[in-house]
C-alpha positions as a Markdown table, in Angstrom:
| # | Residue | x | y | z |
|---|---|---|---|---|
| 1 | Unk | 0.0 | 0.0 | 0.0 |
| 2 | Unk | 1.1 | 3.5 | -0.8 |
| 3 | Unk | 0.7 | 6.5 | 1.5 |
| 4 | Unk | -2.5 | 8.5 | 0.8 |
| 5 | Unk | -1.4 | 11.8 | -0.7 |
| 6 | Unk | -2.1 | 14.8 | 1.5 |
| 7 | Unk | -2.9 | 12.6 | 4.6 |
| 8 | Unk | -0.1 | 13.1 | 7.1 |
| 9 | Unk | -1.9 | 11.4 | 10.0 |
| 10 | Unk | 1.2 | 9.4 | 11.0 |
| 11 | Unk | 3.0 | 12.8 | 11.4 |
| 12 | Unk | 0.3 | 14.2 | 13.6 |
| 13 | Unk | -1.4 | 11.5 | 15.8 |
| 14 | Unk | 1.4 | 9.5 | 17.4 |
| 15 | Unk | 3.9 | 10.8 | 20.0 |
| 16 | Unk | 7.6 | 10.5 | 18.9 |
| 17 | Unk | 10.2 | 10.4 | 21.6 |
| 18 | Unk | 13.2 | 10.4 | 19.2 |
| 19 | Unk | 14.7 | 13.7 | 18.2 |
| 20 | Unk | 13.4 | 15.1 | 15.0 |
| 21 | Unk | 15.2 | 17.9 | 13.1 |
| 22 | Unk | 13.6 | 21.0 | 14.5 |
| 23 | Unk | 12.1 | 19.1 | 17.4 |
| 24 | Unk | 15.0 | 17.9 | 19.5 |
| 25 | Unk | 12.7 | 16.5 | 22.2 |
| 26 | Unk | 10.4 | 14.7 | 19.8 |
| 27 | Unk | 6.7 | 15.5 | 19.7 |
| 28 | Unk | 3.6 | 14.9 | 21.7 |
| 29 | Unk | 0.6 | 13.0 | 20.3 |
| 30 | Unk | -1.7 | 15.2 | 18.3 |
| 31 | Unk | 1.1 | 17.7 | 17.6 |
| 32 | Unk | 1.9 | 18.3 | 13.9 |
| 33 | Unk | 5.6 | 17.5 | 13.2 |
| 34 | Unk | 7.6 | 20.5 | 12.0 |
| 35 | Unk | 8.8 | 18.4 | 9.1 |
| 36 | Unk | 5.3 | 17.9 | 7.7 |
| 37 | Unk | 5.0 | 20.2 | 4.7 |
| 38 | Unk | 1.9 | 22.3 | 3.9 |
| 39 | Unk | 0.9 | 19.5 | 1.5 |
| 40 | Unk | 1.2 | 16.9 | 4.3 |
| 41 | Unk | 4.4 | 15.3 | 3.0 |
| 42 | Unk | 7.4 | 14.5 | 5.1 |
| 43 | Unk | 10.2 | 17.0 | 4.3 |
| 44 | Unk | 12.9 | 14.5 | 5.6 |
| 45 | Unk | 11.5 | 11.3 | 4.0 |
| 46 | Unk | 14.5 | 9.1 | 3.0 |
| 47 | Unk | 17.1 | 11.2 | 4.9 |
| 48 | Unk | 19.3 | 9.6 | 7.6 |
| 49 | Unk | 18.2 | 12.1 | 10.2 |
| 50 | Unk | 14.6 | 10.9 | 9.9 |
| 51 | Unk | 13.7 | 9.0 | 13.1 |
| 52 | Unk | 13.8 | 5.2 | 12.9 |
| 53 | Unk | 10.3 | 5.0 | 14.3 |
| 54 | Unk | 9.0 | 7.1 | 11.4 |
| 55 | Unk | 10.9 | 5.1 | 8.8 |
| 56 | Unk | 9.6 | 1.9 | 10.3 |
| 57 | Unk | 5.9 | 2.9 | 10.2 |
| 58 | Unk | 4.5 | 1.5 | 6.9 |
| 59 | Unk | 1.0 | 2.3 | 5.5 |
| 60 | Unk | -1.5 | -0.5 | 5.9 |
| 61 | Unk | -5.2 | -0.7 | 5.2 |
| 62 | Unk | -6.1 | -1.3 | 8.9 |
| 63 | Unk | -4.2 | 1.8 | 10.0 |
| 64 | Unk | -5.0 | 4.1 | 7.1 |
| 65 | Unk | -8.6 | 3.3 | 6.6 |
| 66 | Unk | -10.6 | 5.1 | 3.9 |
| 67 | Unk | -9.6 | 8.6 | 4.8 |
| 68 | Unk | -7.2 | 10.8 | 6.8 |
| 69 | Unk | -9.9 | 11.1 | 9.5 |
| 70 | Unk | -9.9 | 7.2 | 9.7 |
| 71 | Unk | -6.1 | 7.1 | 10.0 |
| 72 | Unk | -6.1 | 9.9 | 12.7 |
| 73 | Unk | -8.7 | 8.0 | 14.7 |
| 74 | Unk | -7.0 | 4.6 | 14.4 |
| 75 | Unk | -3.6 | 6.1 | 15.4 |
| 76 | Unk | -5.1 | 8.0 | 18.3 |
| 77 | Unk | -6.6 | 4.8 | 19.6 |
| 78 | Unk | -3.2 | 3.0 | 19.3 |
| 79 | Unk | -1.5 | 5.9 | 21.0 |
| 80 | Unk | -4.0 | 5.7 | 23.9 |
| 81 | Unk | -3.7 | 1.9 | 24.2 |
| 82 | Unk | 0.2 | 2.0 | 24.3 |
| 83 | Unk | 0.5 | 5.0 | 26.7 |
| 84 | Unk | 2.5 | 4.2 | 29.8 |
């Protein structure tokens, strides 16, 4: 499966504890990553300074659903279920 153009849910919904260029302390759940462009594309996609957790997250029908709203909801539930 390919990422849905203009979605960006995986760069908004989950928390990221790894440093991100421009966000040295990572980001909280629900916060838009500074590397997410105005067209909801990752500005550091494929670069070595992209966090491993980002590179390891692959699009899947279950996660992405039929829309960005579906993906945001699924990822928010996952975030809540895995919160310490």
